[in-house]
KOLMI-498241 format. One line per field, with one value per residue (C-alpha): x, y, z; residue number from 1. Coordinates in nm, 2 decimals. Example, Ala and Ser with C-alpha at 12.3 -4.5 7.8 and 13.67 -1.06 7.14 Angstrom:
x	(1.23_1.37) $
y	(-0.45_-0.11) $
z	(0.78_0.71) $
nr	(1_2) $
//
This chain:
x	(-2.54_-2.51_-2.43_-2.12_-2.22_-2.05_-2.12_-2.08_-2.06_-2.14_-1.98_-2.29_-2.66_-2.88_-3.25_-3.44_-3.37_-2.99_-2.99_-3.11_-2.85_-2.56_-2.66_-2.68_-2.30_-2.30_-2.56_-2.70_-2.54_-2.20_-2.29_-2.23_-2.50_-2.30_-2.27_-2.50_-2.44_-2.58_-2.55_-2.56_-2.54_-2.31_-2.34_-2.61_-2.51_-2.45_-2.09_-1.93_-1.58_-1.47_-1.23_-1.02_-1.31_-1.54_-1.29_-1.27_-1.65_-1.65_-1.38_-1.60_-1.92_-1.76_-1.59_-1.93_-2.10_-1.83_-1.76_-2.03_-2.00_-1.83_-2.05_-2.36_-2.24_-2.08_-1.79_-1.62_-1.66_-1.60_-1.56_-1.75_-1.57_-1.23_-1.13_-1.08_-1.22_-1.15_-0.99_-0.71_-0.91_-1.16_-0.88_-0.74_-1.09_-1.21_-1.07_-1.28_-1.15_-1.18_-1.12_-1.16_-1.19_-0.89_-0.62_-0.77_-0.80_-0.45_-0.28_-0.47_-0.39_-0.02_-0.08_-0.24_0.01_0.32_0.13_-0.22_-0.43_-0.72_-1.00_-1.24_-1.53_-1.37_-1.06_-1.17_-1.14_-0.78_-0.65_-0.84_-0.60_-0.30_-0.34_-0.39_-0.13_0.12_0.02_0.04_0.37_0.26_0.34_0.61_0.32_0.10_0.08_-0.16_-0.47_-0.72_-1.07_-1.35_-1.42_-1.78_-1.96_-2.08_-2.45_-2.49_-2.85_-2.86_-2.49_-2.43_-2.79_-2.93_-2.58_-2.45_-2.41_-2.21_-2.03_-1.92_-1.78_-1.58_-1.45_-1.35_-1.17_-0.97_-0.90_-0.76_-0.53_-0.41_-0.33_-0.17_-0.03_0.06_0.14_-0.12_-0.17_-0.48_-0.76_-0.93_-1.25_-1.21_-1.53_-1.77_-2.04_-1.90_-1.99_-2.25_-1.98_-1.77_-1.93_-1.93_-1.55_-1.45_-1.59_-1.42_-1.08_-0.78_-0.67_-0.84_-1.07_-1.13_-1.46_-1.33_-1.65_-1.71_-1.34_-1.33_-1.64_-1.51_-1.18_-1.39_-1.52_-1.17_-1.05_-1.32_-1.27_-0.91_-0.93_-0.73_-0.75_-0.54_-0.24_-0.27_0.10_0.03_-0.32_-0.29_-0.62_-0.68_-0.60_-0.93_-1.24_-1.38_-1.66_-1.88_-1.66_-1.77_-2.13_-2.43_-2.67_-2.91_-2.67) $
y	(1.68_1.30_1.23_1.03_0.73_0.58_0.23_0.21_-0.17_-0.24_-0.58_-0.75_-0.76_-0.48_-0.46_-0.14_-0.04_-0.11_0.06_0.39_0.39_0.29_0.55_0.82_0.82_1.03_1.32_1.44_1.78_1.60_1.47_1.71_1.76_1.61_1.28_1.00_0.75_0.39_0.17_-0.20_-0.47_-0.77_-1.14_-1.35_-1.38_-1.15_-1.15_-0.95_-0.98_-1.14_-1.40_-1.48_-1.71_-1.40_-1.20_-1.44_-1.44_-1.05_-1.06_-1.29_-1.09_-0.76_-0.91_-1.05_-0.71_-0.52_-0.73_-0.58_-0.22_-0.10_-0.30_-0.15_0.21_0.30_0.55_0.45_0.18_0.25_-0.05_0.07_-0.13_-0.03_-0.41_-0.29_-0.63_-0.73_-0.38_-0.52_-0.78_-0.53_-0.31_-0.59_-0.66_-0.31_0.00_0.25_0.39_0.15_0.31_0.19_0.35_0.19_0.27_0.62_0.69_0.56_0.77_1.09_1.05_1.04_1.38_1.53_1.41_1.20_0.92_0.79_0.55_0.34_0.33_0.05_-0.16_-0.48_-0.69_-0.94_-0.66_-0.59_-0.84_-0.65_-0.35_-0.55_-0.72_-0.39_-0.20_-0.46_-0.46_-0.08_-0.07_0.19_0.04_0.32_0.56_0.38_0.50_0.23_0.01_0.05_-0.10_-0.04_-0.42_-0.38_-0.63_-0.44_-0.44_-0.51_-0.40_-0.08_0.02_0.27_0.41_0.40_0.33_0.68_0.76_0.44_0.37_0.73_0.80_0.47_0.57_0.92_0.75_0.52_0.80_1.02_0.73_0.70_1.06_1.11_0.78_0.64_0.97_0.97_1.29_1.17_0.94_0.70_0.54_0.17_0.10_0.28_0.15_0.38_0.69_0.80_0.88_1.10_1.45_1.37_1.28_1.55_1.81_1.66_1.55_1.78_1.62_1.54_1.25_1.07_0.93_0.67_0.61_0.96_1.03_0.73_0.85_1.21_1.06_0.89_1.23_1.37_1.08_1.13_1.51_1.47_1.16_0.95_0.57_0.29_0.18_-0.13_-0.19_-0.24_-0.41_-0.59_-0.72_-1.09_-1.24_-1.41_-1.32_-1.57_-1.39_-1.71_-1.86_-1.59_-1.53_-1.75_-1.85_-1.57_-1.30) $
z	(-1.23_-1.18_-0.81_-0.71_-0.51_-0.23_-0.08_0.30_0.40_0.75_0.83_0.97_0.87_0.97_1.06_1.03_1.38_1.35_1.01_1.15_1.43_1.19_0.93_1.20_1.22_0.90_0.94_0.63_0.68_0.63_0.30_0.01_-0.24_-0.52_-0.33_-0.25_0.04_0.05_0.36_0.32_0.57_0.49_0.53_0.68_1.05_1.32_1.46_1.75_1.60_1.92_1.77_1.45_1.35_1.35_1.18_0.89_0.86_0.84_0.57_0.36_0.42_0.33_0.03_-0.09_-0.04_-0.23_-0.53_-0.75_-0.63_-0.94_-1.18_-0.98_-1.06_-0.73_-0.75_-0.41_-0.14_0.23_0.46_0.76_1.04_1.20_1.14_0.78_0.68_0.31_0.24_0.04_-0.13_-0.25_-0.37_-0.57_-0.73_-0.79_-0.98_-0.79_-0.45_-0.15_0.19_0.55_0.89_1.06_0.80_0.76_1.13_1.22_0.95_1.01_1.38_1.28_1.12_1.42_1.69_1.77_1.93_1.93_2.14_2.04_2.30_2.26_2.40_2.51_2.50_2.23_1.98_2.06_1.80_1.53_1.59_1.65_1.29_1.10_1.29_1.21_0.84_0.83_1.01_1.26_1.60_1.65_1.66_1.90_2.27_2.37_2.30_2.59_2.64_2.89_2.92_2.83_2.59_2.28_2.19_1.81_1.82_2.03_1.99_2.27_2.29_2.64_2.79_2.76_3.15_3.21_2.88_2.81_3.15_3.11_2.77_2.91_3.19_2.96_2.73_3.01_3.11_2.76_2.74_3.09_3.15_2.80_2.62_2.36_2.16_1.97_2.06_1.81_1.88_1.83_1.63_1.41_1.64_1.90_1.70_1.95_2.21_1.98_2.07_2.44_2.43_2.19_2.43_2.74_2.62_2.58_2.25_1.92_1.91_1.58_1.48_1.22_1.01_0.94_0.86_0.63_0.45_0.41_0.27_0.00_-0.10_-0.10_-0.31_-0.56_-0.56_-0.65_-0.89_-0.65_-0.64_-0.49_-0.69_-0.89_-0.86_-0.48_-0.53_-0.87_-1.02_-1.06_-1.39_-1.38_-1.19_-0.95_-0.80_-0.82_-0.56_-0.30_-0.41_-0.30_-0.55_-0.63_-0.48) $
nr	(1_2_3_4_5_6_7_8_9_10_11_12_13_14_15_16_17_18_19_20_21_22_23_24_25_26_27_28_29_30_31_32_33_34_35_36_37_38_39_40_41_42_43_44_45_46_47_48_49_50_51_52_53_54_55_56_57_58_59_60_61_62_63_64_65_66_67_68_69_70_71_72_73_74_75_76_77_78_79_80_81_82_83_84_85_86_87_88_89_90_91_92_93_94_95_96_97_98_99_100_101_102_103_104_105_106_107_108_109_110_111_112_113_114_115_116_117_118_119_120_121_122_123_124_125_126_127_128_129_130_131_132_133_134_135_136_137_138_139_140_141_142_143_144_145_146_147_148_149_150_151_152_153_154_155_156_157_158_159_160_161_162_163_164_165_166_167_168_169_170_171_172_173_174_175_176_177_178_179_180_181_182_183_184_185_186_187_188_189_190_191_192_193_194_195_196_197_198_199_200_201_202_203_204_205_206_207_208_209_210_211_212_213_214_215_216_217_218_219_220_221_222_223_224_225_226_227_228_229_230_231_232_233_234_235_236_237_238_239_240_241_242_243_244_245_246_247_248_249) $
//
């Protein structure tokens, strides 16, 4: 049986060390035998998504990485960043399912509780959530956005920082639950996946690991034959991929 292929687009370039850490967010046991997952890095420069400038760079990088996914034989695309970079643009360009962690996590959180909080690494990432939560019309379900004010490490993610970072995340999550009224906690980045097991074991509410959830939603969409509505995300009259692709891409 031919496997269904899912392309996971990480929004910045990956070296071999970073690739292993990013790919570890989806353990092989979570991938059903009939599916195949391919992780790709996007763009040419490392960004920390610390500004609207960086957000624009990530949009372009993810769009470039996803444009040819359907032509290359992939059955679905998953944008592997909670910023949901280029999600709507890729839905417009492609006819295969395109999903992303932010939208998936936010809506599933609404199914699991009345209010959710996003717990993230640092304040410069807050505009990412404010943008998408506004687009999705979900502010009425948000208890809070909280950060631990710790600069992220794009190379090591959370490895080697468990004792300090995990405790900070737990502290902010507990404040979100007991002070802000959160029924569900969402990790603010797919790069925070290493903290999920620790937090899920210690917090009294569900903790959503957004990258894993978005991947499994791709499987579900493919199982059920679901794809985004072309009434909502109409295809362009004329393809202009060359405007986004560098020579030789």
